[in-house]
C-alpha positions in Angstrom: -0.1 0.0 0.3 1.1 3.7 -0.8 1.1 6.2 1.9 1.7 10.0 1.9 2.5 11.5 4.4 2.8 15.5 4.8 5.1 17.4 7.2 3.3 20.4 8.2 6.4 21.4 10.5 9.2 24.5 9.4 10.8 22.7 11.5 13.5 19.4 9.8 13.4 17.7 13.2 11.1 19.1 15.7 9.2 17.0 17.0 6.2 16.3 14.7 9.3 15.1 11.8 10.8 13.1 15.3 7.3 10.9 15.3 6.0 11.2 11.9 9.8 9.5 11.1 8.5 6.7 13.5 5.0 6.1 11.8 7.1 5.9 8.3 9.9 3.6 9.7 6.9 1.0 10.9 4.9 1.0 7.7 7.4 0.4 5.7 8.6 -2.4 7.7 5.0 -3.7 7.2 6.1 -3.9 3.9 4.3 -0.4 2.3 5.5 2.0 0.4 5.7 6.0 2.0 6.3 9.2 0.3 7.7 12.0 2.4 7.0 15.4 1.8 7.9 18.0 3.6 5.6 21.1 2.9 7.9 23.7 3.4 10.2 22.7 0.3 6.6 23.4 -1.9 5.8 26.8 -3.0 2.1 26.7 -2.2 0.3 30.1 -2.5 -3.4 30.1 -0.9 -6.9 29.7 -2.2 -8.0 33.1 -3.2 -11.5 31.8 -3.8 -12.0 32.8 -7.3 -14.4 29.4 -7.7 -12.6 28.8 -11.7 -11.8 25.1 -10.0 -15.5 24.6 -10.0 -15.3 24.6 -13.3 -13.9 21.9 -14.2 -14.7 18.4 -13.7 -12.8 14.7 -12.7 -9.3 17.6 -12.5 -7.9 20.3 -10.3 -8.8 23.4 -12.2 -6.8 25.4 -9.9 -5.7 28.4 -12.2 -2.5 29.7 -9.5 0.7 28.0 -10.6 2.8 27.0 -7.8 3.5 23.3 -6.1 -0.2 22.0 -4.8 -0.1 20.5 -8.7 2.0 18.2 -8.2 1.1 17.3 -4.1 -2.7 16.5 -6.2 -0.7 13.5 -8.2 0.9 12.6 -4.9 -1.9 12.6 -2.8 -4.0 10.8 -6.0 -1.2 8.2 -6.2 -1.4 6.5 -2.6 -4.1 4.5 -0.9 -3.7 7.0 2.8 -2.3 10.5 3.6 -1.3 11.3 7.0 -1.3 15.3 7.9 1.1 16.2 10.0 1.3 19.0 11.7 2.3 21.0 15.0 -0.3 23.0 16.8 0.4 26.2 15.9 -2.5 28.9 18.0 -4.9 25.7 17.9 -5.0 24.4 14.5 -2.0 23.3 11.4 1.3 25.5 10.9 1.4 28.4 8.3 3.0 25.9 6.1 0.4 23.2 5.8 -3.4 24.9 6.2 -3.0 27.4 3.2 -2.3 23.7 1.3 -5.3 22.3 3.0 -7.0 25.1 1.0 -6.1 24.3 -1.8 -7.2 21.1 -2.1 -10.4 22.2 -2.3 -10.2 22.4 -5.6 -10.6 18.7 -5.8 -14.1 18.1 -4.3 -15.2 18.0 -8.0 -13.3 15.9 -8.9 -12.4 11.8 -7.8 -9.4 12.7 -7.0 -9.8 11.7 -3.6 -12.5 9.4 -3.5 -11.9 6.3 -1.3 -8.5 7.7 0.2 -7.5 6.9 3.6 -6.7 10.0 5.2 -5.2 10.6 8.8 -4.0 13.4 10.8 -0.7 13.2 13.2 -0.7 16.5 15.5 2.0 17.3 18.3 1.6 19.9 21.0 2.8 21.2 23.9 -0.3 21.0 26.2 -2.6 18.4 26.9 -5.2 17.1 23.9 -8.7 18.1 26.2 -9.5 21.8 25.2 -6.2 22.3 23.2 -6.9 19.8 20.0 -10.3 19.7 19.9 -10.9 22.3 17.0 -8.1 21.1 15.0 -9.4 17.5 15.0 -13.6 19.2 14.0 -11.8 21.1 11.7 -10.4 17.7 10.4 -13.1 16.0 10.3 -15.2 17.7 8.5 -13.0 18.5 6.3 -12.8 14.3 5.5 -14.8 12.5 7.0 -16.5 12.0 3.7 -19.6 9.4 4.9 -20.4 11.8 7.3 -21.0 15.0 5.4 -17.2 15.9 5.5 -16.1 18.1 2.3 -14.3 15.2 0.4 -15.1 12.0 -0.3 -12.7 10.6 2.2 -12.3 8.3 4.9 -10.7 9.2 8.3 -8.3 6.3 8.8 -7.2 8.2 12.4 -6.5 11.1 14.1 -3.6 10.5 16.5 -2.7 13.2 19.3 1.3 13.1 21.6 0.5 15.9 23.8 3.3 17.6 26.3 6.0 17.6 23.6 8.1 18.9 25.6 8.5 16.9 28.1 11.1 13.6 28.7 8.9 11.2 28.1 8.0 12.2 24.5 9.5 10.3 22.6 8.1 7.2 23.9 5.2 8.6 23.9 5.9 9.0 20.1 6.6 5.8 19.8 3.4 4.7 21.4 1.2 6.5 19.7 3.9 5.5 15.7 2.9 2.0 17.0 -1.3 1.9 17.2 -1.1 4.7 13.6 0.9 1.6 11.7 -2.1 -0.9 13.5 -4.8 1.3 12.3 -3.5 2.2 9.0 -3.1 -0.7 7.2 
């Protein structure tokens, strides 16, 4: 199975990157194929809200000429897509959010139909009253069976809280193990 991981952190080797790497290592050891991208390495403009994409059927149709189209192709080739982000102001990072917004142009297509989506969040604080907004955003966007914007299925929402605690890597490993077992 091909899995695309999209790291939304601005940091190359931050806590989210380390947690995601643990998942990637697990899933590779199970015989899966993983393609990893770091969103900071791509030029992605924010959505202009022009709705030109809605005039197209079965193709993204976005009028912007940046790296988003190449990422849409990578998403089309994957069975599972994992978005990984540290929590910034109760949301995805400023690097990842524009790309998710740009995925709006895929709502008029079958590109994401049947894809399984997973969310991995790291945060310095607790899960409760901290990650609820980003998890709800993810559900509303990607839970296609329950009115989500895309015809996708949620494979899981995973949070590694208290990222500054000394046992972070142990808890990240536990989360990676759970993710790997559930995202098959």
